[in-house]
Every structure is written in C-alpha cells, then in structure tokens.
C-alpha positions, 0 to 999 in steps of 0.5 A: 517482460525482463525478468527481475532476478532475486537475489540482490545485496541487501542492507540490514537496518536495527533501528531501536524506537522509544516509545515503540508505538505508534512511532514503529508504524509511522517510521516504517510508512518513512522508510518504504518511501526512500526504498525500504521493502520490508520490515521485521518487528522486534520487541523495542523496535524495526527490522527495516531492508532496503538493497545496498544500491537504493540506499542514501544516509543523507535520505534517511536521516531526512527524514521527518521522524528524526526531528520528533521530539516525541520519540527517540530512534537509532540504528545500526546495519549491515550488509547481507548479500544474496538474500532470496527474498521470496524465501524470506516472505514466505517465511514472515508472512501471514494470512491478512484476516479482515473481519472474518469476510475477505481473506488475503492468502498466498499460495502456501496458505490453507484456504478458510471455508466462508470467506472471500478469497484474494491469493497473492505472492509478492514479489517483495514484503511491503511492510507490516504498515502495509497490512492496517491501510490494506484492511481498510480499504478492504473494509470499506469497499465491502460497502461500495457496489461495484457493479459495472463499474469503472475502476482504477487502483493507484499505486496498486502494490499486489494489485490486492483491491483492483483484484477484491474489486474486480471479484467484487464485479468492476468492470474496467480495472485500471492499475498503476504502480511506479514499481518495476517488481509491481507491475510485474507482480499484478499482472501474476496476481491478475492471473493467479485470481482469474481475473482481467486488469489493466496493469502500467507502471508509472503514477498519477501522470499517466492519466489523461481523459479516461475517465473511472467511477472508482479511484481506490489510491492507499499510498501516503500522505504527501502523494495524495495531496499531490494527486488529488487535484489529478483524481478529480479530474478523472472522476466521474461525477458522483464518483468515491475515491478511496483514501488510505496510507494514512496517519490519524494526524494526516487527516486534517491537511489531507481533507483540506484540500479534498473539501477544495477540490469538491470532495465530501467526507463520506466516511472515515474509519481506523485501525490503531494509528491508519485512517480510510478516508471514503469521499465521493464528488 
C-alpha cells in the first residue's frame, strides 16, 4: 500500500457568508466537490482548507452558490505550509451522538456506557456538513434488518456506514470511494472495529454483475442523480437504497430520478437542511 504523507501544503480560505444559515452548510457541501477536505465554523462564515496543488480558482468561482441571489459570500485566502492534518483534526473533532444510541468517536475520546460505538480515525476531516448526513443515515439504518444481507456502501469515506452495517449482522459488505485516503482509512477503521469489509478505490463504474440487498450512498446530489440507475441495476428486487448528502431543495429532483427507475419512497427524514431518503425496489 502506498504510504500517505500527512504533511501537506494547504490554502486556508476565509469565507464570509450572509446570511450564515443554511448557506454555510450548503457552501461546505459544494466546496467538498472541488477538493476542499475540512472546515472550521466561524461566527460569520467558515474557514475552508484545500491542498495547494488541488486548488483551481475557476472551479471555485463556478460553484452554483456564487450565482445565488439569496446569499452574499466574500473570501480571502493564504497559504499554510506543512499542516499535520491528523493533529488539526484531533483538535477539532468531537464525537457524534445519534439519538443516545450510537456514538461515533475517535480512540482518544472516552467511551459512553450503554451506547453502541463506532471508532474511527480519519486521515482528514470531511467537514461538519457531513455530520448531519451521517446522523441521518445511521438513524435510518437503525430501523433496518441487516442480518445476513449483502451491503454496498458507495462513497464510503471513513466507512462508518459499512462498519455499522457489519456490526448489525450484515453479510458480505463492499465499500467503494474515489479517494485513496478514504480507501486506506477505511481499511484501518475496519480493523479498528473488528469487521471485515471488501474495500475498493473507484466509482459506480466499479460495479459489475454483483448484486446487493441494501445500498448506502451518502454522497451528493449530482453524483446520486448520475448513479441511481446503476445502483438500481445491482439492487435485488425488494432491496433497499438509502440516500443522503442531499439538501431539502434537492429532494424533488432526486425522487423524480428514483421513480423513473422503479424505486418507491418509504421514509424521508431531515436534520437541519439535510435529508435522507429510504427507497425500495
């Protein structure tokens, strides 16, 4: 396995956002799509971080949010050489408590008696915008029988969802992410939680004829719209598709694609401006 160098040259962007809500979370979701990998929330905006070599200003200026007349965003940036991102993440990451039933924590956090625990140590932070969607996905998963089911976690990130599925009795579980750090990190987190996952680097194009009972996809609107037909093609009849990474104003577009592909909405849950959909084939 290739060794990842955790010391990277980063740019720090200071985004001033007016009004702050819900546009701070929406901006973070869009920034993630162009390579930003972590954020710190401020009173009047956010600080966003991207590796210097990944930044292209035309991509930033082309984000949809900058054309939205309902929000005003100004930004400045400076170079921050040689950040040890693991240390930065440890300083800023707090455990995620889901309905006092599931706790997602790092090894350096204290255990909470009586709660189901998932222990992760990401290679990088994925932004606070991902916490509500992770919360929603786990919330939905609590109401699903995973026992013996074949599961796919698309855009797995830290593989929290795949790990939880295995802990709930899932059978063969595949996790796929386009990011090399996520793949390496997922392998470490699987070991950390004592579960076995089939982890691959790639996209929905990796999916062949193998089929699944449950597909978990916490990604973003554009990728979901593009990939839902592929998910359906590998989802067994009666199978479940859980989606998140969606803002409330994305739901109609997503549901239209789902209906066109023979999916029926079973449950929709929302946290802040984020939504998760439970669909069945």
